Jmol script that loads the backbone (N, CA, C; Angstrom):
load data "model"
ATOM      1  N   MET A   1       8.466  23.657 -25.033  1.00  0.00           N
ATOM      2  CA  MET A   1       8.471  23.010 -23.752  1.00  0.00           C
ATOM      3  C   MET A   1       7.932  21.591 -23.911  1.00  0.00           C
ATOM      4  N   ARG A   2       8.615  20.634 -23.297  1.00  0.00           N
ATOM      5  CA  ARG A   2       8.221  19.233 -23.405  1.00  0.00           C
ATOM      6  C   ARG A   2       7.408  18.815 -22.182  1.00  0.00           C
ATOM      7  N   VAL A   3       6.295  18.131 -22.405  1.00  0.00           N
ATOM      8  CA  VAL A   3       5.428  17.668 -21.322  1.00  0.00           C
ATOM      9  C   VAL A   3       5.776  16.216 -21.020  1.00  0.00           C
ATOM     10  N   ALA A   4       5.955  15.904 -19.723  1.00  0.00           N
ATOM     11  CA  ALA A   4       6.274  14.532 -19.330  1.00  0.00           C
ATOM     12  C   ALA A   4       5.092  13.617 -19.611  1.00  0.00           C
ATOM     13  N   GLN A   5       5.389  12.442 -20.131  1.00  0.00           N
ATOM     14  CA  GLN A   5       4.355  11.465 -20.450  1.00  0.00           C
ATOM     15  C   GLN A   5       4.018  10.645 -19.215  1.00  0.00           C
ATOM     16  N   GLU A   6       2.749  10.398 -18.985  1.00  0.00           N
ATOM     17  CA  GLU A   6       2.294   9.586 -17.866  1.00  0.00           C
ATOM     18  C   GLU A   6       2.691   8.136 -18.099  1.00  0.00           C
ATOM     19  N   ARG A   7       3.399   7.538 -17.123  1.00  0.00           N
ATOM     20  CA  ARG A   7       3.868   6.160 -17.274  1.00  0.00           C
ATOM     21  C   ARG A   7       2.970   5.154 -16.568  1.00  0.00           C
ATOM     22  N   ARG A   8       2.044   5.608 -15.775  1.00  0.00           N
ATOM     23  CA  ARG A   8       1.191   4.685 -15.040  1.00  0.00           C
ATOM     24  C   ARG A   8       0.237   3.981 -15.983  1.00  0.00           C
ATOM     25  N   GLY A   9       0.057   2.684 -15.744  1.00  0.00           N
ATOM     26  CA  GLY A   9      -0.836   1.899 -16.580  1.00  0.00           C
ATOM     27  C   GLY A   9      -2.278   1.928 -16.115  1.00  0.00           C
ATOM     28  N   SER A  10      -2.508   2.384 -14.885  1.00  0.00           N
ATOM     29  CA  SER A  10      -3.875   2.440 -14.370  1.00  0.00           C
ATOM     30  C   SER A  10      -4.037   3.694 -13.519  1.00  0.00           C
ATOM     31  N   SER A  11      -5.262   4.176 -13.436  1.00  0.00           N
ATOM     32  CA  SER A  11      -5.510   5.400 -12.675  1.00  0.00           C
ATOM     33  C   SER A  11      -5.460   5.106 -11.173  1.00  0.00           C
ATOM     34  N   ARG A  12      -5.145   6.126 -10.424  1.00  0.00           N
ATOM     35  CA  ARG A  12      -5.027   6.008  -8.971  1.00  0.00           C
ATOM     36  C   ARG A  12      -6.188   6.709  -8.294  1.00  0.00           C
ATOM     37  N   ILE A  13      -6.576   6.167  -7.152  1.00  0.00           N
ATOM     38  CA  ILE A  13      -7.613   6.768  -6.333  1.00  0.00           C
ATOM     39  C   ILE A  13      -6.936   7.320  -5.093  1.00  0.00           C
ATOM     40  N   ASP A  14      -7.045   8.624  -4.874  1.00  0.00           N
ATOM     41  CA  ASP A  14      -6.482   9.232  -3.670  1.00  0.00           C
ATOM     42  C   ASP A  14      -7.434   8.991  -2.514  1.00  0.00           C
ATOM     43  N   LYS A  15      -7.003   8.177  -1.580  1.00  0.00           N
ATOM     44  CA  LYS A  15      -7.809   7.815  -0.423  1.00  0.00           C
ATOM     45  C   LYS A  15      -6.847   7.478   0.703  1.00  0.00           C
ATOM     46  N   VAL A  16      -7.021   8.060   1.856  1.00  0.00           N
ATOM     47  CA  VAL A  16      -6.150   7.802   3.001  1.00  0.00           C
ATOM     48  C   VAL A  16      -6.816   6.752   3.881  1.00  0.00           C
ATOM     49  N   PHE A  17      -6.100   5.638   4.151  1.00  0.00           N
ATOM     50  CA  PHE A  17      -6.650   4.582   4.990  1.00  0.00           C
ATOM     51  C   PHE A  17      -5.512   3.777   5.620  1.00  0.00           C
ATOM     52  N   PRO A  18      -5.756   3.158   6.788  1.00  0.00           N
ATOM     53  CA  PRO A  18      -4.710   2.379   7.457  1.00  0.00           C
ATOM     54  C   PRO A  18      -4.502   1.025   6.780  1.00  0.00           C
ATOM     55  N   VAL A  19      -3.247   0.580   6.753  1.00  0.00           N
ATOM     56  CA  VAL A  19      -2.905  -0.744   6.241  1.00  0.00           C
ATOM     57  C   VAL A  19      -1.937  -1.397   7.214  1.00  0.00           C
ATOM     58  N   LEU A  20      -2.037  -2.701   7.343  1.00  0.00           N
ATOM     59  CA  LEU A  20      -1.106  -3.467   8.156  1.00  0.00           C
ATOM     60  C   LEU A  20      -0.105  -4.097   7.205  1.00  0.00           C
ATOM     61  N   VAL A  21       1.177  -3.801   7.414  1.00  0.00           N
ATOM     62  CA  VAL A  21       2.241  -4.292   6.541  1.00  0.00           C
ATOM     63  C   VAL A  21       3.048  -5.313   7.321  1.00  0.00           C
ATOM     64  N   PHE A  22       3.234  -6.490   6.730  1.00  0.00           N
ATOM     65  CA  PHE A  22       4.062  -7.525   7.363  1.00  0.00           C
ATOM     66  C   PHE A  22       5.248  -7.826   6.465  1.00  0.00           C
ATOM     67  N   SER A  23       6.431  -7.857   7.070  1.00  0.00           N
ATOM     68  CA  SER A  23       7.641  -8.307   6.376  1.00  0.00           C
ATOM     69  C   SER A  23       8.441  -9.163   7.341  1.00  0.00           C
ATOM     70  N   GLU A  24       9.223 -10.063   6.800  1.00  0.00           N
ATOM     71  CA  GLU A  24      10.049 -10.907   7.658  1.00  0.00           C
ATOM     72  C   GLU A  24      11.108 -10.095   8.387  1.00  0.00           C
ATOM     73  N   GLU A  25      11.530  -8.967   7.791  1.00  0.00           N
ATOM     74  CA  GLU A  25      12.581  -8.144   8.383  1.00  0.00           C
ATOM     75  C   GLU A  25      12.141  -7.428   9.656  1.00  0.00           C
ATOM     76  N   VAL A  26      10.932  -6.864   9.661  1.00  0.00           N
ATOM     77  CA  VAL A  26      10.493  -6.053  10.806  1.00  0.00           C
ATOM     78  C   VAL A  26       9.182  -6.518  11.433  1.00  0.00           C
ATOM     79  N   GLY A  27       8.568  -7.575  10.923  1.00  0.00           N
ATOM     80  CA  GLY A  27       7.296  -8.044  11.467  1.00  0.00           C
ATOM     81  C   GLY A  27       6.153  -7.167  10.993  1.00  0.00           C
ATOM     82  N   GLU A  28       5.160  -6.951  11.878  1.00  0.00           N
ATOM     83  CA  GLU A  28       3.985  -6.156  11.511  1.00  0.00           C
ATOM     84  C   GLU A  28       4.168  -4.700  11.913  1.00  0.00           C
ATOM     85  N   GLN A  29       3.679  -3.815  11.059  1.00  0.00           N
ATOM     86  CA  GLN A  29       3.648  -2.390  11.390  1.00  0.00           C
ATOM     87  C   GLN A  29       2.466  -1.748  10.688  1.00  0.00           C
ATOM     88  N   TRP A  30       1.822  -0.816  11.379  1.00  0.00           N
ATOM     89  CA  TRP A  30       0.719  -0.072  10.785  1.00  0.00           C
ATOM     90  C   TRP A  30       1.283   1.090  10.000  1.00  0.00           C
ATOM     91  N   CYS A  31       0.770   1.294   8.797  1.00  0.00           N
ATOM     92  CA  CYS A  31       1.185   2.390   7.934  1.00  0.00           C
ATOM     93  C   CYS A  31      -0.082   3.069   7.397  1.00  0.00           C
ATOM     94  N   VAL A  32       0.122   4.154   6.689  1.00  0.00           N
ATOM     95  CA  VAL A  32      -1.000   4.885   6.095  1.00  0.00           C
ATOM     96  C   VAL A  32      -0.877   4.814   4.578  1.00  0.00           C
ATOM     97  N   ALA A  33      -1.902   4.280   3.929  1.00  0.00           N
ATOM     98  CA  ALA A  33      -1.947   4.280   2.469  1.00  0.00           C
ATOM     99  C   ALA A  33      -2.461   5.636   2.029  1.00  0.00           C
ATOM    100  N   ARG A  34      -1.842   6.190   0.992  1.00  0.00           N
ATOM    101  CA  ARG A  34      -2.232   7.514   0.491  1.00  0.00           C
ATOM    102  C   ARG A  34      -2.981   7.434  -0.829  1.00  0.00           C
ATOM    103  N   ASN A  35      -2.727   6.394  -1.601  1.00  0.00           N
ATOM    104  CA  ASN A  35      -3.504   6.173  -2.825  1.00  0.00           C
ATOM    105  C   ASN A  35      -3.364   4.721  -3.233  1.00  0.00           C
ATOM    106  N   ILE A  36      -4.255   4.298  -4.107  1.00  0.00           N
ATOM    107  CA  ILE A  36      -4.277   2.894  -4.521  1.00  0.00           C
ATOM    108  C   ILE A  36      -4.735   2.815  -5.977  1.00  0.00           C
ATOM    109  N   SER A  37      -4.232   1.796  -6.679  1.00  0.00           N
ATOM    110  CA  SER A  37      -4.678   1.507  -8.038  1.00  0.00           C
ATOM    111  C   SER A  37      -4.808  -0.004  -8.139  1.00  0.00           C
ATOM    112  N   GLU A  38      -5.160  -0.497  -9.312  1.00  0.00           N
ATOM    113  CA  GLU A  38      -5.276  -1.953  -9.465  1.00  0.00           C
ATOM    114  C   GLU A  38      -3.914  -2.635  -9.462  1.00  0.00           C
ATOM    115  N   THR A  39      -2.826  -1.884  -9.656  1.00  0.00           N
ATOM    116  CA  THR A  39      -1.492  -2.496  -9.713  1.00  0.00           C
ATOM    117  C   THR A  39      -0.626  -2.224  -8.496  1.00  0.00           C
ATOM    118  N   GLY A  40      -1.036  -1.295  -7.613  1.00  0.00           N
ATOM    119  CA  GLY A  40      -0.212  -1.009  -6.448  1.00  0.00           C
ATOM    120  C   GLY A  40      -0.772   0.108  -5.599  1.00  0.00           C
ATOM    121  N   MET A  41       0.042   0.534  -4.623  1.00  0.00           N
ATOM    122  CA  MET A  41      -0.364   1.613  -3.729  1.00  0.00           C
ATOM    123  C   MET A  41       0.863   2.328  -3.186  1.00  0.00           C
ATOM    124  N   PHE A  42       0.651   3.548  -2.722  1.00  0.00           N
ATOM    125  CA  PHE A  42       1.684   4.303  -2.037  1.00  0.00           C
ATOM    126  C   PHE A  42       1.361   4.279  -0.558  1.00  0.00           C
ATOM    127  N   ILE A  43       2.349   3.896   0.269  1.00  0.00           N
ATOM    128  CA  ILE A  43       2.135   3.902   1.710  1.00  0.00           C
ATOM    129  C   ILE A  43       3.175   4.792   2.372  1.00  0.00           C
ATOM    130  N   GLU A  44       2.710   5.510   3.377  1.00  0.00           N
ATOM    131  CA  GLU A  44       3.583   6.347   4.178  1.00  0.00           C
ATOM    132  C   GLU A  44       4.238   5.459   5.223  1.00  0.00           C
ATOM    133  N   MET A  45       5.569   5.470   5.272  1.00  0.00           N
ATOM    134  CA  MET A  45       6.329   4.662   6.232  1.00  0.00           C
ATOM    135  C   MET A  45       7.440   5.534   6.802  1.00  0.00           C
ATOM    136  N   PRO A  46       7.658   5.514   8.119  1.00  0.00           N
ATOM    137  CA  PRO A  46       8.734   6.324   8.682  1.00  0.00           C
ATOM    138  C   PRO A  46      10.114   5.906   8.178  1.00  0.00           C
ATOM    139  N   GLU A  47      10.307   4.609   7.986  1.00  0.00           N
ATOM    140  CA  GLU A  47      11.561   4.089   7.446  1.00  0.00           C
ATOM    141  C   GLU A  47      11.226   3.017   6.401  1.00  0.00           C
ATOM    142  N   PRO A  48      11.206   3.401   5.126  1.00  0.00           N
ATOM    143  CA  PRO A  48      10.845   2.430   4.085  1.00  0.00           C
ATOM    144  C   PRO A  48      11.765   1.206   4.078  1.00  0.00           C
ATOM    145  N   LEU A  49      11.168   0.057   3.823  1.00  0.00           N
ATOM    146  CA  LEU A  49      11.929  -1.189   3.723  1.00  0.00           C
ATOM    147  C   LEU A  49      12.783  -1.161   2.461  1.00  0.00           C
ATOM    148  N   PRO A  50      13.816  -2.005   2.379  1.00  0.00           N
ATOM    149  CA  PRO A  50      14.674  -2.022   1.184  1.00  0.00           C
ATOM    150  C   PRO A  50      13.884  -2.327  -0.088  1.00  0.00           C
ATOM    151  N   LEU A  51      14.357  -1.773  -1.192  1.00  0.00           N
ATOM    152  CA  LEU A  51      13.739  -2.044  -2.488  1.00  0.00           C
ATOM    153  C   LEU A  51      13.694  -3.540  -2.742  1.00  0.00           C
ATOM    154  N   ARG A  52      12.648  -3.991  -3.416  1.00  0.00           N
ATOM    155  CA  ARG A  52      12.400  -5.377  -3.797  1.00  0.00           C
ATOM    156  C   ARG A  52      12.013  -6.272  -2.615  1.00  0.00           C
ATOM    157  N   THR A  53      11.847  -5.715  -1.419  1.00  0.00           N
ATOM    158  CA  THR A  53      11.376  -6.498  -0.280  1.00  0.00           C
ATOM    159  C   THR A  53       9.930  -6.909  -0.526  1.00  0.00           C
ATOM    160  N   LYS A  54       9.619  -8.166  -0.281  1.00  0.00           N
ATOM    161  CA  LYS A  54       8.234  -8.633  -0.400  1.00  0.00           C
ATOM    162  C   LYS A  54       7.540  -8.442   0.938  1.00  0.00           C
ATOM    163  N   VAL A  55       6.303  -7.966   0.869  1.00  0.00           N
ATOM    164  CA  VAL A  55       5.499  -7.705   2.056  1.00  0.00           C
ATOM    165  C   VAL A  55       4.097  -8.248   1.842  1.00  0.00           C
ATOM    166  N   ILE A  56       3.397  -8.432   2.943  1.00  0.00           N
ATOM    167  CA  ILE A  56       1.979  -8.765   2.898  1.00  0.00           C
ATOM    168  C   ILE A  56       1.230  -7.535   3.397  1.00  0.00           C
ATOM    169  N   ILE A  57       0.284  -7.065   2.605  1.00  0.00           N
ATOM    170  CA  ILE A  57      -0.507  -5.889   2.928  1.00  0.00           C
ATOM    171  C   ILE A  57      -1.917  -6.353   3.293  1.00  0.00           C
ATOM    172  N   ARG A  58      -2.456  -5.828   4.395  1.00  0.00           N
ATOM    173  CA  ARG A  58      -3.820  -6.182   4.815  1.00  0.00           C
ATOM    174  C   ARG A  58      -4.581  -4.893   5.076  1.00  0.00           C
ATOM    175  N   PHE A  59      -5.737  -4.765   4.453  1.00  0.00           N
ATOM    176  CA  PHE A  59      -6.572  -3.592   4.684  1.00  0.00           C
ATOM    177  C   PHE A  59      -8.033  -3.952   4.489  1.00  0.00           C
ATOM    178  N   GLN A  60      -8.916  -3.101   5.010  1.00  0.00           N
ATOM    179  CA  GLN A  60     -10.354  -3.338   4.938  1.00  0.00           C
ATOM    180  C   GLN A  60     -11.045  -2.152   4.307  1.00  0.00           C
ATOM    181  N   MET A  61     -12.119  -2.427   3.641  1.00  0.00           N
ATOM    182  CA  MET A  61     -12.978  -1.370   3.124  1.00  0.00           C
ATOM    183  C   MET A  61     -13.875  -0.929   4.277  1.00  0.00           C
ATOM    184  N   PRO A  62     -14.185   0.356   4.380  1.00  0.00           N
ATOM    185  CA  PRO A  62     -15.054   0.827   5.474  1.00  0.00           C
ATOM    186  C   PRO A  62     -16.386   0.086   5.487  1.00  0.00           C
ATOM    187  N   GLY A  63     -16.783  -0.369   6.667  1.00  0.00           N
ATOM    188  CA  GLY A  63     -18.056  -1.053   6.819  1.00  0.00           C
ATOM    189  C   GLY A  63     -18.048  -2.517   6.416  1.00  0.00           C
ATOM    190  N   ASP A  64     -16.899  -3.053   6.027  1.00  0.00           N
ATOM    191  CA  ASP A  64     -16.811  -4.448   5.601  1.00  0.00           C
ATOM    192  C   ASP A  64     -15.967  -5.217   6.605  1.00  0.00           C
ATOM    193  N   GLU A  65     -16.428  -6.394   7.000  1.00  0.00           N
ATOM    194  CA  GLU A  65     -15.683  -7.190   7.972  1.00  0.00           C
ATOM    195  C   GLU A  65     -14.523  -7.945   7.348  1.00  0.00           C
ATOM    196  N   ALA A  66     -14.623  -8.270   6.073  1.00  0.00           N
ATOM    197  CA  ALA A  66     -13.580  -9.032   5.399  1.00  0.00           C
ATOM    198  C   ALA A  66     -12.416  -8.108   5.036  1.00  0.00           C
ATOM    199  N   ALA A  67     -11.209  -8.619   5.186  1.00  0.00           N
ATOM    200  CA  ALA A  67     -10.023  -7.846   4.828  1.00  0.00           C
ATOM    201  C   ALA A  67      -9.533  -8.260   3.445  1.00  0.00           C
ATOM    202  N   ILE A  68      -8.818  -7.359   2.812  1.00  0.00           N
ATOM    203  CA  ILE A  68      -8.157  -7.636   1.541  1.00  0.00           C
ATOM    204  C   ILE A  68      -6.688  -7.845   1.857  1.00  0.00           C
ATOM    205  N   CYS A  69      -6.134  -8.946   1.376  1.00  0.00           N
ATOM    206  CA  CYS A  69      -4.716  -9.239   1.604  1.00  0.00           C
ATOM    207  C   CYS A  69      -4.018  -9.399   0.263  1.00  0.00           C
ATOM    208  N   ALA A  70      -2.830  -8.806   0.167  1.00  0.00           N
ATOM    209  CA  ALA A  70      -2.058  -8.901  -1.067  1.00  0.00           C
ATOM    210  C   ALA A  70      -0.587  -9.079  -0.745  1.00  0.00           C
ATOM    211  N   ILE A  71       0.083  -9.809  -1.596  1.00  0.00           N
ATOM    212  CA  ILE A  71       1.540  -9.870  -1.545  1.00  0.00           C
ATOM    213  C   ILE A  71       2.027  -8.807  -2.507  1.00  0.00           C
ATOM    214  N   ALA A  72       2.952  -7.984  -2.024  1.00  0.00           N
ATOM    215  CA  ALA A  72       3.434  -6.862  -2.829  1.00  0.00           C
ATOM    216  C   ALA A  72       4.944  -6.761  -2.695  1.00  0.00           C
ATOM    217  N   ARG A  73       5.528  -5.929  -3.556  1.00  0.00           N
ATOM    218  CA  ARG A  73       6.972  -5.712  -3.534  1.00  0.00           C
ATOM    219  C   ARG A  73       7.233  -4.211  -3.426  1.00  0.00           C
ATOM    220  N   ILE A  74       8.222  -3.833  -2.596  1.00  0.00           N
ATOM    221  CA  ILE A  74       8.630  -2.436  -2.501  1.00  0.00           C
ATOM    222  C   ILE A  74       9.278  -2.065  -3.830  1.00  0.00           C
ATOM    223  N   GLN A  75       8.655  -1.145  -4.553  1.00  0.00           N
ATOM    224  CA  GLN A  75       9.094  -0.791  -5.895  1.00  0.00           C
ATOM    225  C   GLN A  75       9.912   0.498  -5.915  1.00  0.00           C
ATOM    226  N   ASN A  76       9.513   1.495  -5.116  1.00  0.00           N
ATOM    227  CA  ASN A  76      10.170   2.802  -5.094  1.00  0.00           C
ATOM    228  C   ASN A  76      10.197   3.349  -3.685  1.00  0.00           C
ATOM    229  N   HIS A  77      11.130   4.255  -3.408  1.00  0.00           N
ATOM    230  CA  HIS A  77      11.175   5.018  -2.163  1.00  0.00           C
ATOM    231  C   HIS A  77      10.847   6.466  -2.484  1.00  0.00           C
ATOM    232  N   TYR A  78      10.156   7.129  -1.555  1.00  0.00           N
ATOM    233  CA  TYR A  78       9.819   8.531  -1.736  1.00  0.00           C
ATOM    234  C   TYR A  78      10.153   9.312  -0.474  1.00  0.00           C
ATOM    235  N   TYR A  79      10.807  10.458  -0.646  1.00  0.00           N
ATOM    236  CA  TYR A  79      11.124  11.381   0.430  1.00  0.00           C
ATOM    237  C   TYR A  79      10.615  12.746  -0.038  1.00  0.00           C
ATOM    238  N   LEU A  80       9.508  13.190   0.517  1.00  0.00           N
ATOM    239  CA  LEU A  80       8.840  14.394   0.047  1.00  0.00           C
ATOM    240  C   LEU A  80       8.924  15.505   1.084  1.00  0.00           C
ATOM    241  N   GLN A  81       9.145  16.722   0.636  1.00  0.00           N
ATOM    242  CA  GLN A  81       9.041  17.908   1.472  1.00  0.00           C
ATOM    243  C   GLN A  81       8.013  18.815   0.827  1.00  0.00           C
ATOM    244  N   TYR A  82       7.167  19.408   1.653  1.00  0.00           N
ATOM    245  CA  TYR A  82       6.131  20.274   1.123  1.00  0.00           C
ATOM    246  C   TYR A  82       5.796  21.343   2.156  1.00  0.00           C
ATOM    247  N   ALA A  83       5.178  22.405   1.690  1.00  0.00           N
ATOM    248  CA  ALA A  83       4.783  23.496   2.572  1.00  0.00           C
ATOM    249  C   ALA A  83       3.386  23.234   3.105  1.00  0.00           C
ATOM    250  N   GLY A  84       3.262  23.232   4.410  1.00  0.00           N
ATOM    251  CA  GLY A  84       1.964  23.087   5.054  1.00  0.00           C
ATOM    252  C   GLY A  84       1.578  24.408   5.680  1.00  0.00           C
ATOM    253  N   SER A  85       0.400  24.466   6.269  1.00  0.00           N
ATOM    254  CA  SER A  85      -0.054  25.705   6.897  1.00  0.00           C
ATOM    255  C   SER A  85       0.829  26.102   8.076  1.00  0.00           C
ATOM    256  N   ASP A  86       1.518  25.117   8.668  1.00  0.00           N
ATOM    257  CA  ASP A  86       2.398  25.392   9.806  1.00  0.00           C
ATOM    258  C   ASP A  86       3.877  25.346   9.424  1.00  0.00           C
ATOM    259  N   GLY A  87       4.198  25.497   8.147  1.00  0.00           N
ATOM    260  CA  GLY A  87       5.585  25.536   7.697  1.00  0.00           C
ATOM    261  C   GLY A  87       5.970  24.313   6.890  1.00  0.00           C
ATOM    262  N   LEU A  88       7.267  24.098   6.785  1.00  0.00           N
ATOM    263  CA  LEU A  88       7.802  22.994   5.995  1.00  0.00           C
ATOM    264  C   LEU A  88       7.495  21.661   6.664  1.00  0.00           C
ATOM    265  N   ARG A  89       7.017  20.706   5.881  1.00  0.00           N
ATOM    266  CA  ARG A  89       6.693  19.372   6.387  1.00  0.00           C
ATOM    267  C   ARG A  89       7.382  18.333   5.514  1.00  0.00           C
ATOM    268  N   ALA A  90       7.486  17.108   6.003  1.00  0.00           N
ATOM    269  CA  ALA A  90       8.147  16.043   5.253  1.00  0.00           C
ATOM    270  C   ALA A  90       7.349  14.751   5.377  1.00  0.00           C
ATOM    271  N   LEU A  91       7.562  13.872   4.411  1.00  0.00           N
ATOM    272  CA  LEU A  91       6.857  12.592   4.354  1.00  0.00           C
ATOM    273  C   LEU A  91       7.779  11.578   3.695  1.00  0.00           C
ATOM    274  N   THR A  92       7.871  10.393   4.270  1.00  0.00           N
ATOM    275  CA  THR A  92       8.625   9.305   3.636  1.00  0.00           C
ATOM    276  C   THR A  92       7.661   8.161   3.371  1.00  0.00           C
ATOM    277  N   GLY A  93       7.940   7.415   2.320  1.00  0.00           N
ATOM    278  CA  GLY A  93       7.056   6.312   2.008  1.00  0.00           C
ATOM    279  C   GLY A  93       7.613   5.422   0.921  1.00  0.00           C
ATOM    280  N   ALA A  94       6.783   4.486   0.507  1.00  0.00           N
ATOM    281  CA  ALA A  94       7.194   3.512  -0.503  1.00  0.00           C
ATOM    282  C   ALA A  94       6.054   3.261  -1.478  1.00  0.00           C
ATOM    283  N   GLY A  95       6.423   3.052  -2.720  1.00  0.00           N
ATOM    284  CA  GLY A  95       5.478   2.625  -3.734  1.00  0.00           C
ATOM    285  C   GLY A  95       5.506   1.109  -3.794  1.00  0.00           C
ATOM    286  N   LEU A  96       4.350   0.478  -3.688  1.00  0.00           N
ATOM    287  CA  LEU A  96       4.252  -0.982  -3.707  1.00  0.00           C
ATOM    288  C   LEU A  96       3.624  -1.440  -5.011  1.00  0.00           C
ATOM    289  N   ARG A  97       4.127  -2.534  -5.542  1.00  0.00           N
ATOM    290  CA  ARG A  97       3.501  -3.178  -6.703  1.00  0.00           C
ATOM    291  C   ARG A  97       2.866  -4.467  -6.209  1.00  0.00           C
ATOM    292  N   PHE A  98       1.550  -4.600  -6.474  1.00  0.00           N
ATOM    293  CA  PHE A  98       0.862  -5.827  -6.096  1.00  0.00           C
ATOM    294  C   PHE A  98       1.366  -6.974  -6.967  1.00  0.00           C
ATOM    295  N   LEU A  99       1.703  -8.096  -6.325  1.00  0.00           N
ATOM    296  CA  LEU A  99       2.114  -9.296  -7.049  1.00  0.00           C
ATOM    297  C   LEU A  99       0.945 -10.250  -7.212  1.00  0.00           C
ATOM    298  N   ARG A 100       0.181 -10.420  -6.130  1.00  0.00           N
ATOM    299  CA  ARG A 100      -1.030 -11.237  -6.199  1.00  0.00           C
ATOM    300  C   ARG A 100      -1.846 -11.015  -4.928  1.00  0.00           C
ATOM    301  N   PHE A 101      -3.134 -11.245  -5.052  1.00  0.00           N
ATOM    302  CA  PHE A 101      -4.028 -11.151  -3.907  1.00  0.00           C
ATOM    303  C   PHE A 101      -4.207 -12.550  -3.334  1.00  0.00           C
ATOM    304  N   VAL A 102      -4.297 -12.630  -2.015  1.00  0.00           N
ATOM    305  CA  VAL A 102      -4.382 -13.918  -1.328  1.00  0.00           C
ATOM    306  C   VAL A 102      -5.540 -13.883  -0.337  1.00  0.00           C
ATOM    307  N   PRO A 103      -6.087 -15.057   0.018  1.00  0.00           N
ATOM    308  CA  PRO A 103      -7.144 -15.091   1.032  1.00  0.00           C
ATOM    309  C   PRO A 103      -6.581 -14.626   2.379  1.00  0.00           C
ATOM    310  N   GLU A 104      -7.432 -14.007   3.163  1.00  0.00           N
ATOM    311  CA  GLU A 104      -7.012 -13.574   4.492  1.00  0.00           C
ATOM    312  C   GLU A 104      -6.696 -14.797   5.335  1.00  0.00           C
ATOM    313  N   ILE A 105      -5.567 -14.798   6.000  1.00  0.00           N
ATOM    314  CA  ILE A 105      -5.156 -15.926   6.836  1.00  0.00           C
ATOM    315  C   ILE A 105      -6.117 -16.058   8.008  1.00  0.00           C
ATOM    316  N   GLY A 106      -6.657 -17.255   8.186  1.00  0.00           N
ATOM    317  CA  GLY A 106      -7.559 -17.526   9.294  1.00  0.00           C
ATOM    318  C   GLY A 106      -9.007 -17.175   9.031  1.00  0.00           C
ATOM    319  N   ALA A 107      -9.300 -16.607   7.880  1.00  0.00           N
ATOM    320  CA  ALA A 107     -10.685 -16.236   7.572  1.00  0.00           C
ATOM    321  C   ALA A 107     -11.468 -17.476   7.140  1.00  0.00           C
ATOM    322  N   PRO A 108     -12.719 -17.578   7.557  1.00  0.00           N
ATOM    323  CA  PRO A 108     -13.528 -18.716   7.112  1.00  0.00           C
ATOM    324  C   PRO A 108     -13.852 -18.589   5.628  1.00  0.00           C
ATOM    325  N   VAL A 109     -13.965 -19.711   4.962  1.00  0.00           N
ATOM    326  CA  VAL A 109     -14.335 -19.722   3.547  1.00  0.00           C
ATOM    327  C   VAL A 109     -15.852 -19.595   3.469  1.00  0.00           C
ATOM    328  N   PRO A 110     -16.369 -18.635   2.704  1.00  0.00           N
ATOM    329  CA  PRO A 110     -17.830 -18.501   2.577  1.00  0.00           C
ATOM    330  C   PRO A 110     -18.449 -19.794   2.054  1.00  0.00           C
ATOM    331  N   GLU A 111     -19.639 -20.142   2.560  1.00  0.00           N
ATOM    332  CA  GLU A 111     -20.293 -21.394   2.194  1.00  0.00           C
ATOM    333  C   GLU A 111     -20.549 -21.512   0.692  1.00  0.00           C
ATOM    334  N   ASP A 112     -20.820 -20.390   0.015  1.00  0.00           N
ATOM    335  CA  ASP A 112     -21.081 -20.472  -1.423  1.00  0.00           C
ATOM    336  C   ASP A 112     -19.822 -20.774  -2.236  1.00  0.00           C
ATOM    337  N   ARG A 113     -18.648 -20.790  -1.584  1.00  0.00           N
ATOM    338  CA  ARG A 113     -17.416 -21.104  -2.293  1.00  0.00           C
ATOM    339  C   ARG A 113     -16.898 -22.495  -1.941  1.00  0.00           C
ATOM    340  N   LEU A 114     -17.596 -23.202  -1.067  1.00  0.00           N
ATOM    341  CA  LEU A 114     -17.191 -24.567  -0.731  1.00  0.00           C
ATOM    342  C   LEU A 114     -17.660 -25.499  -1.831  1.00  0.00           C
ATOM    343  N   HIS A 115     -16.876 -26.521  -2.128  1.00  0.00           N
ATOM    344  CA  HIS A 115     -17.237 -27.488  -3.178  1.00  0.00           C
ATOM    345  C   HIS A 115     -17.829 -28.721  -2.557  1.00  0.00           C
TER     346      HIS A 115
END
end "model"
wireframe off; spacefill off
backbone 0.3
color backbone group
């Protein structure tokens, strides 16, 4: 029996948290992130955007006022069915690859970073 080799370059943290996704195609929409790594994240979306679509992702760490913003690309689509306690359930989503992190739009620059 052959075991599939792990292709991920970094480990993932399973954590459910809200993210604000912006794209030129549909504007802003709230989605649910299901896991995150240093290279990307999986987000639950009712209708995933087309592959290779660039989006801006905004999310906050609990208890922190500053948001994290990243430009990402829709890398994969996922359509999952699984058994829940109340029967068959389904989930759709997208795998995002982070392209770069950017300052939050409109956020003040901390004084220790001013030149």
